[in-house]
C-alpha positions in Angstrom: 18.8 11.9 -8.5 16.4 14.3 -10.2 14.1 16.8 -8.6 11.1 14.4 -8.5 13.0 11.7 -6.8 14.3 14.1 -4.2 10.8 15.4 -3.6 9.5 11.9 -3.0 12.4 11.2 -0.7 11.6 14.3 1.3 7.9 13.3 1.7 8.3 11.8 5.2 10.0 14.9 6.5 7.4 17.2 5.0 4.6 15.0 6.3 6.1 15.1 9.8 6.0 18.9 9.8 2.2 18.6 9.9 2.3 16.7 13.2 1.8 18.5 16.4 4.5 16.5 18.2 8.0 17.7 17.3 9.6 14.4 18.3 8.8 12.9 14.9 10.6 15.5 12.8 14.2 14.4 13.5 13.7 10.7 12.7 11.8 11.6 9.5 14.5 14.0 8.5 17.1 11.3 9.0 15.0 8.8 7.0 14.7 11.3 4.2 18.5 11.9 4.2 19.2 8.2 4.2 16.8 7.8 1.3 18.6 10.3 -0.8 22.0 8.9 0.1 20.9 5.4 -0.7 19.4 6.3 -4.0 21.9 4.2 -5.9 20.7 1.1 -3.9 16.9 1.1 -4.5 16.0 -1.7 -2.0 17.7 0.0 0.9 16.3 3.4 -0.1 12.8 2.0 -0.1 13.2 0.6 3.4 14.4 3.9 4.8 11.6 5.8 3.0 9.0 3.4 4.3 10.2 3.7 7.9 10.2 7.5 7.7 6.7 7.5 6.1 5.4 5.2 8.8 6.8 7.4 11.6 5.3 10.5 10.0 1.9 8.8 9.3 1.6 7.8 13.0 2.5 11.3 14.1 -0.1 12.9 11.8 -2.7 10.3 12.9 -2.1 11.2 16.5 -2.6 14.9 15.7 -5.8 14.2 13.9 -7.1 11.9 16.7 -6.5 14.5 19.4 -8.3 17.3 17.7 
C-alpha cells in the first residue's frame, strides 16, 4: 500500500479523534488497522473502512449535536 491508501485507511481513526466521546476511538482504530491489513482483498477492506467511518461519523455527529 502506498501513502495515499494508508491515509485513506486511517481516516476513520482520525475522524474519531474529533469526537468528544473517547469510546469511539478504539473501534475506529481497529477498523483502520483491519483496512490496512486487508488491503490485498479490496471487498473486505471496504467493509472494514465503512464500518469505521460510520462509527466515527456518529461520534462526531453526537459531538456537534451536544454543542
